[in-house]
VEXBA-229103 format. One record per residue (C-alpha): residue in one letter; x negated, y negated, z. Coordinates in Angstrom, 3 decimals. Layout:
residues N
<aa = A px = X py = Y pz = Z>
...
END
This chain:
residues 81
<aa = M px = 1.422 py = 19.436 pz = -17.112>
<aa = E px = 1.526 py = 15.703 pz = -16.335>
<aa = K px = -0.602 py = 14.173 pz = -13.625>
<aa = E px = 1.150 py = 12.359 pz = -10.810>
<aa = A px = -0.134 py = 10.126 pz = -8.060>
<aa = L px = 0.787 py = 10.621 pz = -4.415>
<aa = H px = 0.772 py = 7.456 pz = -2.314>
<aa = I px = 1.010 py = 7.622 pz = 1.478>
<aa = A px = 1.541 py = 4.596 pz = 3.718>
<aa = L px = 0.199 py = 4.932 pz = 7.247>
<aa = G px = 0.969 py = 2.282 pz = 9.844>
<aa = I px = -0.925 py = 1.682 pz = 13.061>
<aa = D px = 0.777 py = -0.370 pz = 15.765>
<aa = P px = -1.016 py = -2.679 pz = 18.228>
<aa = E px = -1.298 py = 0.165 pz = 20.758>
<aa = G px = -3.029 py = 2.378 pz = 18.181>
<aa = K px = -0.072 py = 4.702 pz = 17.513>
<aa = K px = -0.104 py = 6.005 pz = 13.934>
<aa = E px = 3.045 py = 6.586 pz = 11.925>
<aa = I px = 3.672 py = 7.688 pz = 8.349>
<aa = L px = 5.781 py = 4.893 pz = 6.869>
<aa = G px = 6.519 py = 6.741 pz = 3.665>
<aa = F px = 5.198 py = 8.657 pz = 0.722>
<aa = W px = 5.855 py = 8.256 pz = -2.962>
<aa = I px = 5.124 py = 10.399 pz = -6.004>
<aa = N px = 4.680 py = 8.308 pz = -9.119>
<aa = P px = 3.814 py = 9.278 pz = -12.673>
<aa = S px = 0.614 py = 7.248 pz = -12.517>
<aa = D px = -1.666 py = 5.250 pz = -10.245>
<aa = L px = -0.941 py = 1.915 pz = -11.942>
<aa = S px = -0.452 py = -1.353 pz = -10.109>
<aa = N px = 3.270 py = -1.379 pz = -10.995>
<aa = S px = 3.714 py = 1.706 pz = -8.821>
<aa = C px = 1.946 py = -0.116 pz = -6.001>
<aa = E px = 4.304 py = -3.065 pz = -6.250>
<aa = L px = 7.302 py = -0.743 pz = -5.994>
<aa = I px = 5.814 py = 0.768 pz = -2.836>
<aa = I px = 5.026 py = -2.609 pz = -1.251>
<aa = N px = 8.535 py = -3.832 pz = -2.079>
<aa = D px = 10.035 py = -0.661 pz = -0.589>
<aa = L px = 8.135 py = -1.229 pz = 2.664>
<aa = K px = 9.386 py = -4.829 pz = 2.788>
<aa = E px = 12.989 py = -3.762 pz = 2.112>
<aa = R px = 12.780 py = -1.204 pz = 4.934>
<aa = A px = 11.990 py = -4.047 pz = 7.369>
<aa = I px = 8.236 py = -3.606 pz = 7.726>
<aa = K px = 7.841 py = -7.201 pz = 8.856>
<aa = E px = 4.186 py = -7.753 pz = 9.603>
<aa = V px = 1.203 py = -6.174 pz = 7.909>
<aa = L px = -2.245 py = -7.355 pz = 8.921>
<aa = L px = -4.341 py = -5.206 pz = 6.585>
<aa = F px = -3.809 py = -3.105 pz = 3.478>
<aa = I px = -6.483 py = -0.569 pz = 2.599>
<aa = A px = -6.158 py = 0.894 pz = -0.885>
<aa = D px = -8.151 py = 1.976 pz = -3.908>
<aa = G px = -7.570 py = -1.395 pz = -5.536>
<aa = P px = -5.715 py = -1.029 pz = -8.830>
<aa = S px = -5.659 py = -4.134 pz = -10.983>
<aa = G px = -3.609 py = -6.946 pz = -9.469>
<aa = I px = -2.866 py = -5.250 pz = -6.141>
<aa = R px = -4.156 py = -8.160 pz = -4.056>
<aa = E px = -1.714 py = -10.533 pz = -5.737>
<aa = K px = 1.158 py = -8.081 pz = -5.294>
<aa = I px = 0.377 py = -7.711 pz = -1.581>
<aa = K px = 0.291 py = -11.495 pz = -1.134>
<aa = K px = 3.658 py = -11.776 pz = -2.890>
<aa = Y px = 5.358 py = -9.670 pz = -0.190>
<aa = Y px = 2.993 py = -10.124 pz = 2.774>
<aa = P px = 1.234 py = -13.488 pz = 2.341>
<aa = T px = -0.796 py = -13.278 pz = 5.567>
<aa = A px = -2.058 py = -9.717 pz = 5.042>
<aa = D px = -5.686 py = -9.017 pz = 4.242>
<aa = F px = -6.867 py = -6.439 pz = 1.703>
<aa = Q px = -9.801 py = -4.054 pz = 1.906>
<aa = S px = -10.923 py = -1.502 pz = -0.680>
<aa = C px = -11.008 py = 2.006 pz = 0.716>
<aa = I px = -14.477 py = 3.316 pz = 1.486>
<aa = I px = -14.495 py = 5.620 pz = -1.540>
<aa = H px = -13.690 py = 2.772 pz = -3.946>
<aa = A px = -15.620 py = -0.040 pz = -2.239>
<aa = E px = -18.085 py = -1.829 pz = -4.486>
END
């Protein structure tokens, strides 16, 4: 049985309302999968992202900046250094 990674994007609007923006099952947790997810969000008209919180696979900060240049990045609490 192959391992797969489940990615969930949760958005919070300025009023504090939470919404699941999408979920993706990928064969691995590599940064290429993350770029596909970020691109998918951009293509679905998610216009402004202030903060991404993720586990921080290699190169994710650069991939975020490619699609959302003003967004900040924070490692999730479990993966924070």
